[in-house]
N, C-alpha and C positions, 0 to 999 in steps of 0.2 A: 608869764613868758619872760625870758631874759631879754635885756635890752639889745637892740641890733648892734650897737657898738661893742658890747661884750662878746656877742657871737662872732663878730668880725675879728676881734682880737684873739679869738681862740684858734683861728686858722694859722697854721705854721707852714712855711715853705723851706725847701732845700734845693740848692743848685746842683743839677746833675747833667753833665755833658752839655753845658751851655744853656740849659732850660730849667725853669722853675717847676718843681713838683710839690703838690700839697702833701704834707706828711702827718698832719694832725688837725682835728677840728672838734668842736663841741658835739656832744651826742645828740643835740637837737637839730643838727644839720645833716641832710642827706645829699650826697654828691650828685650833681646834675650834669656837669660837663666842664671842660676847660678849653681855653682858646689861646690866642697869641698874647693877650694882655691880662687875663683874669681867670679865676675859677668860680664856678657858680654852684650854689647849694640851694636846695629847697628847705625852708624852715618848717620842720615837721609840725603838723597840726594847723598849718596856715596855707593860704594860697599865694604866698610871697616867696620871692627868690632873693637870696643874698649873693651879690657879686663882689668878690674880694680881689683886688688887683695885686699883681706881683710887685715885689719890693721896688723894682726899677720902672714900674708902670703906674705908680700911685697918682701921678699927675693927671692921668686920664679920668680918674674918678670924678673930679670936679667938672671936667669938660663934658663927660657923658651926662652927669646930673643936670647941668645947665641946659643941655640939648633936650633932655626928657621934659624939662619944665616948659620949654618952648613948644613941645609937641603935645602938651597937656590938652585933653579933650578930644584928640583924634583917636578913635576907637581901635585903629589898626596898630597902635603902639602901646606897649605896657605903661601903666601909670607908675610914677615915681612916688615912693612912700617916705624915703629918708635917704640921706647921703652923709658921708663922713670923709675923713682924710684918705681912707684906703678902701672905701666900699660904697655901694649903692644898694638900695632895697627897692625892687620893682615887683610887678605882678609875676607870679609863676604861671607859665603857659603849658597846659597839657596838650600835646599834639606832636606833630612830626614836621621836620624841616622839609623843604622841597628836595634837598639832597637825599633824605631818607625815603621820600616818596619814590624817587627814581630808583634808588637801591632796592626797594621792596616791591616795585611794580605797581604802586598805587596811582591811579589815574589823576592827572592834574588838569581839570577842565579850564577852558578859557576864562570862565567867570572869575577864577582865582587870580589869574594874571591881570585881569582888568581891575580887580579889587586892589591888588598891590600897586598898580599904576596910579590909581586914585589916591592911595595913601602917600605915595612919593610926591605927587602933585600937591597934595595938601601940605606936606612938609616944605615944599618950595615956596608956597604962599606964605609960610611963616618966616621966610627969609633964610631958609637953610638950603644947603646944596648936597642932597643925599649922595654919598659916595660909598664905595666898597660894598654895594648891595650884591649879594651872591646867594647861592643855593642853601648855604648853611645858616643864613640869618633871615630867611623868610620862612615862617612857620604856618602850617595849616592847623589851627586849634581843633580840638575835639568837637567844638561847636560848629566847625566848618568855616570859621572866619579866618581870614589872612591876618597874621600879626608879624610885624617887622621888629627884630631885636638887634642889639649891638649897633647903636647909632653914634658911636664916638667920633666917627669921621664925617658926620653930616655938616660940619662947618668948614670943610676943606675948600680952598678956593679953586683948585684945579678942576678941570672937567673930567668926570669919570664916566666911561661908557659901559660899565658893567651891566647896568640894568637894561639899557637899550640893546646891548648885544644878547642878553638873556631873552628878551622879547623876540628878537630876530630869530634866534635859534629855536625858540618855541614855535613860531609861526612857520618857518621854512623847513624844520626838521621834525620836531616832536609830533606835530599834528598830522604828519603823513602816515598812511597806512603801513608802510614798510618799516617805519622807525620802531625799534624795540622800546617798550614801555618799562622794561626792567633792565637796569644796567648795573653790573657788578661794581662794588665800591672801589676796587683797585682801578678799574677803567675810568670811573668818574674822576678819581684823583689824577690819573694820567692826563685826561682831557683838561683838567684845571691847570696843570703845569704847562701844557701846550698853549692854553689860552693866554696865560701870563707872558709866555715867550712869543706870542703872536705867530704861532705855527699852525693854527687851524685853517682849514680850507675857507672858512667864512671870511677870513681876511683877504684871501686871494679874490674871492668873488666880489667883495665890497670894493676892492681896488679897481675892478673892471666895471663897476657900476651896475652889477647884476642885482645885488641885494639893496633894497632900500628899507630903512627902519619903518615898521608899521605905525 
């Protein structure tokens, strides 16, 4: 197998309309997804993922690698196998994100929420401050285990209420019989935008003291 560094160097980007787009990669890589700071590939024939950061985000590679080292041994986080100036290599996780579960109508039992909560607590005990935890970076592996990915913001100093708000939404809305278990992707994206702008009813109810975090 080719060296991870060689595989990372095979990935090429082009700037289009203010965003980076991957335009080339080694034939040993299978596209897995892209986000705000990097693109992810599965290294064919392995259970490893290569995450290559965009040219203006390469500084995040070391930060995320350092955080994964601190999380080493916690089963709810991928293991780090190697890192370089522009990339990291971690476990490839077969499964679906909580976002995909909602989109496809796959039930999310309370045990999974509790499992994610324990993982976040374990990270805090390592001196980290889990931030930016959302539906797209919490996965349900095919094995049934919760796995948290994209941990680059776990050393932010500001308080982040994303996870607490997700738990509140789960308890007070998702678990109710009337709540739809399948939500179209477009609607989920709209809810995400409204959440960031603090326009959701959950904020009004919290302001009145109706909702308490579980």
